[in-house]
C-alpha positions, 0 to 999 in steps of 0.5 A: 451507486454500486461497489464491486468487491472480491471475496477477500475485500468483502468485510470493508466493502460491506462496512462502507455499504452500511455506512452509506446505504450503498449497493454491493455486488460480487459481479464486475459491473458497477461504479466503484471497484473495491478489491477486484483485479479488474472491473467495469467501473468508473473508479479504479477499474484496474488495480493490477499495478497495486496487486503486483508489488514489483510493478508498483515499485517500478512505477514508483521509481519511474515517477520519482515517488519517494520510496525504498530503493528498488533492486531487481537483480541485486547480485549483479548490480549492488556495489560491495559497499551497499548497505545491508540488509535488503528486503526481498519480495515476490510479485504477489504478497500480503502483509508479512508473507513472502518477506525475505530479510537478506543480510548478504549475497547468500541470503539473496540467492536463497530468496531468489530460489524460494522454498516450497512454502515460501515464494521466491523473491522477484525484486528487492528493496532497501531496508528502512530502519526505525532510526531513519524513519521513526514513524509510520503513517497510513494516508487515504487518498481519493481523487488526488486529495488526502481524506484521512491520515493516521499515525500507526502506533505499535505495541511495546512487544516489538510488533513489525509493520505487519503486526497489530497496531492502533492509529492516532491523529498525527502530531508531527509535520506530515505535509511531505507524507501527504504529498508522497502518498498522493504522488504514489496513488497517481503513479500507479493509476488509481483513483483512490488508495490507502498508502503506507509511508515510513517517515522522519520529520524531513524524509519519507518512504512509500512502502505500499498502496492498498486499493482495498484496505481493511477499514475500521473505526470511522473509516467506512464512513469517510469512504462512504462520504467520499464516494457519495460526494463523487457520485453526486457530482460526477458527470 
């Protein structure tokens, strides 16, 4: 079994390989694609719907995935009573880079223009605050099943969702979170992915699907086992 990886996804690919005695390659031919935009593989051959965040969120909307509301041209479509702030994003971004927090239409116009150091926003999404969603989860989905779910815990210094965090086993009802994560991975046409979800006890909002997430702790072993089980039983 061979995992194809990209430069930026190398650390986790290597951890999975070590956990499962799996071969890894920088070529685009193998069994599993871990982070390459496209590869000649059986699992996740095309992850472009995950790397283009605007397309990903359009697919969420088209497939009724619970997610922050999407606005592509908010200065034209938002009614005056719309709730602010909104979050502007470019098509391609990593973590907190390219993040535009907009409190009014002037902020939106600035985000659409961009700067020399910061990409222009191509789309905007509803801002979900901690009152609405006091918890954040990461759900690892493989072939339609949730293989691990963890709650993100942030420090007392006010780190954002893109800051440092640890994970713990959830203590609240997460059935709605698991269901939303599975739906999100299916909506963008992936065989597996790690899904970030904001949630309360009754509602949730998918913010992103990662096709090659950073892995620590026992997660490389979880993926190695899932890949091996799939490989052993694949036709």
